[in-house]
C-alpha positions as CSV (number, residue, x, y, z in Angstrom):
1,M,-106.7,95.0,-1.9
2,F,-106.9,91.8,-3.9
3,K,-109.7,89.3,-4.0
4,N,-107.3,86.4,-4.3
5,V,-105.5,85.5,-1.1
6,Y,-102.3,84.5,-2.9
7,L,-102.0,87.8,-4.7
8,E,-102.6,89.5,-1.3
9,Q,-99.7,87.6,0.2
10,F,-97.5,88.3,-2.8
11,Q,-98.2,92.0,-2.5
12,K,-97.0,91.9,1.2
13,E,-93.8,90.1,0.2
14,M,-93.2,92.7,-2.5
15,Q,-93.7,95.5,0.0
16,K,-90.9,94.0,2.1
17,L,-88.7,93.8,-1.0
18,V,-89.4,97.4,-1.8
19,S,-88.3,98.4,1.7
20,I,-85.3,96.0,2.0
21,E,-83.9,96.4,-1.5
22,R,-84.8,100.1,-1.8
23,L,-86.8,99.5,-5.0
24,Q,-88.8,102.3,-6.4
25,A,-92.3,102.4,-4.9
26,S,-93.7,102.7,-8.4
27,T,-92.3,99.1,-9.0
28,L,-94.8,97.7,-6.6
29,K,-97.6,99.8,-7.9
30,D,-96.8,98.7,-11.5
31,Y,-96.7,95.0,-10.5
32,C,-100.0,95.2,-8.7
33,G,-101.5,96.9,-11.8
34,V,-100.5,94.0,-14.0
35,L,-101.5,91.3,-11.5
36,R,-105.0,92.7,-11.2
37,N,-105.6,91.2,-14.6
38,I,-105.5,87.8,-12.9
39,D,-107.3,88.7,-9.7
40,R,-109.7,85.8,-9.5
41,P,-110.0,82.5,-7.5
42,F,-107.6,79.7,-8.4
43,E,-106.4,76.8,-6.3
44,N,-103.4,75.3,-8.1
45,L,-100.6,76.0,-10.6
46,N,-102.5,74.5,-13.6
47,E,-105.3,76.9,-13.0
48,L,-103.0,79.8,-12.4
49,V,-101.2,79.2,-15.7
50,T,-104.6,79.0,-17.5
51,V,-105.6,82.4,-15.9
52,M,-102.3,84.0,-16.8
53,K,-102.4,82.8,-20.4
54,A,-106.0,84.0,-20.8
55,A,-105.1,87.5,-19.5
56,F,-102.0,87.7,-21.6
57,Q,-103.8,86.6,-24.8
58,N,-106.5,89.2,-24.0
59,L,-103.8,91.9,-24.0
60,K,-102.5,90.6,-27.4
61,A,-106.0,90.7,-28.8
62,Q,-106.2,94.3,-27.7
63,G,-103.1,95.1,-29.8
64,R,-101.0,96.1,-26.9
65,K,-97.4,97.1,-27.6
66,H,-94.6,94.6,-27.5
67,N,-93.0,96.3,-24.5
68,T,-96.3,96.0,-22.6
69,L,-96.5,92.3,-23.4
70,M,-92.9,91.7,-22.4
71,Y,-93.3,93.5,-19.1
72,T,-96.5,91.7,-18.3
73,Q,-94.8,88.3,-19.0
74,T,-92.0,89.3,-16.7
75,V,-94.3,90.2,-13.9
76,Y,-96.3,87.0,-14.3
77,K,-93.1,84.9,-14.3
78,R,-92.0,86.5,-11.0
79,Y,-95.3,85.9,-9.4
80,F,-95.5,82.4,-10.7
81,T,-92.0,81.6,-9.3
82,W,-93.1,83.1,-5.9
83,F,-96.3,81.1,-6.0
84,K,-94.5,77.8,-6.7
85,Q,-91.9,78.4,-4.0
86,N,-94.3,79.5,-1.3
87,I,-97.5,77.5,-1.8
88,D,-97.2,73.8,-0.8
89,N,-99.0,70.7,-2.0
90,L,-100.1,72.0,-5.4
91,N,-100.1,70.3,-8.7
92,K,-97.1,71.2,-10.8
93,A,-97.3,72.8,-14.2
94,D,-94.6,73.5,-16.7
95,F,-94.3,77.3,-16.6
96,E,-91.5,77.5,-19.1
97,N,-93.6,75.8,-21.8
98,E,-96.8,77.5,-20.9
99,I,-95.9,81.1,-20.0
100,G,-92.2,81.3,-20.8
101,A,-92.8,80.3,-24.4
102,I,-94.8,83.4,-25.0
103,K,-91.6,85.4,-24.8
104,G,-90.6,83.9,-28.1
105,Q,-93.8,85.2,-29.8
106,I,-92.9,88.8,-29.0
107,K,-90.5,91.0,-30.9
108,T,-88.0,91.9,-28.2
109,R,-85.6,94.8,-28.2
110,K,-82.2,93.9,-29.6
111,A,-78.9,95.6,-30.4
112,Y,-78.4,97.1,-33.8
113,S,-76.4,95.1,-36.2
114,S,-73.4,96.7,-37.9
115,E,-75.4,97.0,-41.1
116,E,-78.3,98.7,-39.3
117,L,-76.0,101.2,-37.6
118,S,-74.4,102.0,-40.9
119,Q,-77.9,102.7,-42.4
120,I,-78.9,104.9,-39.4
121,F,-75.7,107.0,-39.8
122,K,-76.5,107.5,-43.4
123,F,-80.1,108.6,-42.5
124,L,-78.6,111.1,-40.0
125,D,-76.4,112.5,-42.8
126,V,-79.4,113.1,-44.9
127,Y,-81.5,114.3,-42.0
128,K,-79.0,117.2,-41.4
129,D,-79.7,117.8,-37.7
130,K,-76.2,117.8,-36.2
131,F,-77.4,117.9,-32.7
132,M,-79.6,114.8,-33.2
133,S,-76.5,113.2,-34.7
134,F,-74.5,114.1,-31.5
135,L,-77.3,112.7,-29.3
136,F,-77.3,109.4,-31.2
137,K,-73.5,109.0,-30.9
138,F,-73.4,110.1,-27.2
139,Y,-76.1,107.5,-26.2
140,L,-74.5,104.8,-28.4
141,L,-71.1,105.3,-26.8
142,N,-72.2,105.6,-23.2
143,G,-75.2,103.2,-23.2
144,L,-77.1,105.2,-20.5
145,R,-80.8,105.4,-20.1
146,R,-82.5,108.4,-21.7
147,S,-83.6,109.8,-18.3
148,E,-80.0,109.7,-17.0
149,W,-79.2,112.7,-19.1
150,D,-80.9,114.7,-16.3
151,C,-78.4,113.2,-13.8
152,I,-75.3,114.6,-15.6
153,N,-73.6,117.7,-14.2
154,W,-73.1,119.2,-17.7
155,N,-71.5,122.3,-16.3
156,E,-68.8,120.2,-14.8
157,L,-68.4,117.9,-17.7
158,L,-68.2,120.7,-20.2
159,K,-65.6,122.8,-18.3
160,E,-62.6,123.7,-20.3
161,T,-60.4,122.5,-17.5
162,N,-62.0,119.1,-18.0
163,E,-60.9,118.9,-21.6
164,N,-58.2,116.2,-21.1
165,K,-60.3,114.2,-18.7
166,N,-63.7,114.2,-20.5
167,I,-65.3,112.1,-17.8
168,V,-67.8,112.8,-15.0
169,E,-69.4,110.4,-12.5
170,V,-73.2,110.2,-12.2
171,R,-75.7,108.3,-10.1
172,T,-78.0,106.1,-12.2
173,R,-81.7,107.0,-12.2
174,K,-82.9,103.5,-11.5
175,N,-80.9,102.3,-8.4
176,N,-78.7,105.3,-7.6
177,N,-75.6,103.2,-8.6
178,S,-72.4,105.0,-9.7
179,R,-71.2,105.0,-13.3
180,L,-69.1,107.2,-15.5
181,I,-70.1,109.3,-18.5
182,F,-67.6,109.9,-21.3
183,L,-67.1,112.7,-23.9
184,P,-63.9,111.5,-25.6
185,K,-61.9,113.5,-28.1
186,T,-61.1,110.4,-30.0
187,S,-63.6,107.6,-30.6
188,E,-65.0,105.6,-33.5
189,Y,-67.8,108.2,-33.6
190,G,-65.5,111.2,-33.8
191,N,-64.6,114.0,-31.4
192,L,-67.6,114.1,-29.1
193,W,-65.9,116.6,-26.8
194,S,-65.7,119.2,-29.6
195,E,-69.3,118.5,-30.7
196,A,-70.5,119.0,-27.1
197,Q,-68.7,122.3,-26.9
198,Q,-70.3,123.3,-30.1
199,F,-73.8,122.5,-28.7
200,K,-73.0,123.6,-25.2
201,E,-75.9,126.1,-24.8
202,L,-78.4,123.6,-26.4
203,I,-77.1,120.8,-24.1
204,L,-77.6,122.9,-21.0
205,S,-81.2,123.8,-22.0
206,T,-82.1,120.2,-23.0
207,D,-83.7,117.6,-20.7
208,S,-84.5,113.9,-21.2
209,Y,-88.1,114.7,-22.4
210,A,-86.7,117.0,-25.1
211,I,-84.4,114.1,-26.2
212,Y,-87.4,111.9,-26.4
213,L,-88.9,114.4,-28.8
214,Y,-85.7,114.6,-30.9
215,F,-85.7,110.8,-31.3
216,T,-89.4,110.6,-32.0
217,K,-89.1,113.2,-34.7
218,F,-86.2,111.5,-36.3
219,R,-87.8,108.0,-36.1
220,R,-91.0,109.3,-37.8
221,W,-88.8,110.9,-40.5
222,V,-87.1,107.6,-41.2
223,R,-90.4,105.7,-41.3
224,K,-91.7,108.2,-43.8
225,Y,-88.7,108.2,-46.2
226,Y,-87.2,104.8,-45.5
227,P,-90.2,102.5,-44.7
228,E,-88.1,99.4,-45.5
229,F,-86.1,100.0,-42.4
230,K,-88.0,98.1,-39.7
231,Q,-85.9,98.3,-36.6
232,E,-87.0,100.7,-33.9
233,I,-84.9,103.9,-33.4
234,N,-84.8,104.8,-29.7
235,V,-82.3,105.3,-26.9
236,H,-82.9,102.0,-25.3
237,V,-81.8,100.0,-28.4
238,L,-78.6,102.1,-28.3
239,R,-78.1,100.9,-24.7
240,H,-78.3,97.3,-25.9
241,T,-76.0,98.1,-28.8
242,C,-73.5,99.6,-26.5
243,A,-73.3,96.4,-24.5
244,T,-72.7,94.4,-27.6
245,N,-70.0,96.8,-28.8
246,L,-68.2,96.6,-25.4
247,V,-67.9,92.8,-25.8
248,K,-66.6,93.2,-29.3
249,R,-63.9,95.5,-27.8
250,G,-62.9,92.7,-25.5
251,L,-64.4,93.9,-22.2
252,R,-65.3,91.2,-19.7
253,A,-68.6,90.9,-17.8
254,P,-67.6,92.8,-14.6
255,E,-66.3,95.7,-16.8
256,I,-69.6,95.8,-18.7
257,A,-71.6,95.8,-15.5
258,G,-69.5,98.6,-14.2
259,W,-69.9,100.6,-17.4
260,F,-73.7,100.4,-17.1
261,G,-73.8,101.0,-13.3
262,H,-75.0,97.5,-12.5
263,K,-74.1,96.1,-9.1
264,N,-74.3,92.5,-10.2
265,L,-73.8,90.5,-13.4
266,N,-77.3,89.0,-13.4
267,T,-78.8,92.4,-14.4
268,T,-76.3,92.6,-17.3
269,N,-77.0,89.0,-18.3
270,N,-80.8,89.0,-18.0
271,T,-81.6,92.4,-19.5
272,Y,-79.0,93.2,-22.1
273,I,-78.2,89.9,-23.6
274,D,-80.2,88.2,-26.3
275,P,-79.1,84.5,-26.5
276,N,-80.6,84.3,-30.0
277,S,-78.3,87.0,-31.3
278,S,-75.0,85.7,-32.7
279,S,-73.4,89.0,-31.9
280,N,-74.1,88.5,-28.2
281,I,-72.9,84.9,-27.9
282,S,-69.5,86.1,-26.7
283,I,-71.2,88.1,-23.9
284,I,-73.0,84.9,-22.7
285,E,-69.7,83.0,-22.8
286,F,-68.0,85.8,-20.8
287,L,-70.8,85.8,-18.2
288,S,-70.8,82.1,-18.0
289,E,-67.1,82.0,-17.4
290,E,-67.3,84.7,-14.7
291,N,-70.1,82.8,-13.0
292,N,-68.1,79.6,-13.2
293,D,-65.1,81.5,-11.6
294,I,-67.3,82.7,-8.8
295,S,-68.7,79.2,-8.2
296,R,-65.1,77.7,-8.2
297,K,-64.1,80.4,-5.6
298,I,-67.1,79.6,-3.5
299,D,-66.2,75.9,-3.6
300,E,-62.6,76.7,-2.6
301,V,-63.8,78.8,0.3
302,E,-66.1,76.0,1.5
303,N,-63.3,73.5,1.2
304,L,-61.0,75.7,3.3
305,K,-63.8,76.1,5.9
306,R,-64.0,72.3,6.1
307,Q,-60.3,71.9,6.4
308,I,-60.1,74.6,9.1
309,A,-63.0,72.8,11.0
310,S,-61.2,69.5,10.7
311,L,-57.9,71.0,11.9
312,T,-59.7,72.8,14.8
313,Q,-61.2,69.5,15.9
314,I,-57.7,67.8,15.8
315,V,-56.2,70.6,17.8
316,N,-59.0,70.5,20.4
317,E,-58.5,66.7,20.7
318,L,-54.8,67.1,21.2
319,K,-55.4,69.8,23.9
320,H,-57.8,67.5,25.6
321,S,-55.3,64.6,25.4
322,I,-52.5,66.7,26.9
323,K,-54.7,67.8,29.8
324,I,-55.6,64.1,30.6
325,N,-51.9,63.0,30.5
């Protein structure tokens, strides 16, 4: 239960969304946990923005991680948008300037540059853990979430009879969407099929938590021996990098969304594209073009509907005229 009546209303709306959109129940719980930081009386948008900023700055002062700050900002933005749309007769405040600008103060996840990837591959050569090298290349090529490792039917994918196909379909962990997993014989990262066969027993006994430990160990090793390398080394940055690489290969927005198991382009656009990164400008252009195409098609459909309605009216008038005559 919330003390603030507006937060209470928002929670009820979120409960409906969880049910209708089949969101994870933990999403609502996590949102409510964040919003409890602003659970106090406020009567208008200006006051709400002030309360949000104070709560957010308090988290920064506590030294919370960048990901926590980004998630908090995202939750606040969604709540603020709902508040503005559903509560009438309130003073307006510029949310983008007040809250949205905070996003620019946070170090967000981004794709690895070509230079950074080259450095990491050199680190892996020195690190001399071939299975870790395989994991890095596998996640980089497929761009899946770390937890989705557990969704893969490895026995099926690694069958000798699957040698020429090297593909298996999985359901994504987050929304149960369908996507493909690849183990190609030929790729810019080598023969992943042969490497997987080499590590078959290890793969079958490894879960996503073990992979977290592999990456953590490697990341700490890099920090110890190459402290000048500042970029984070984790699976999720590889997911972002995969999206960037797909654009460089010429894939269009719907193909990228399908590769990631996204049902709509907005997820691809909002989550995996950094508009400040020159390497991702082409993704934005592709998505913009696709959205424009959709808008044009919608306009065409609406025009056809109007033409049909006009023709229907003419036909009805002619029928009526014939009956009178």
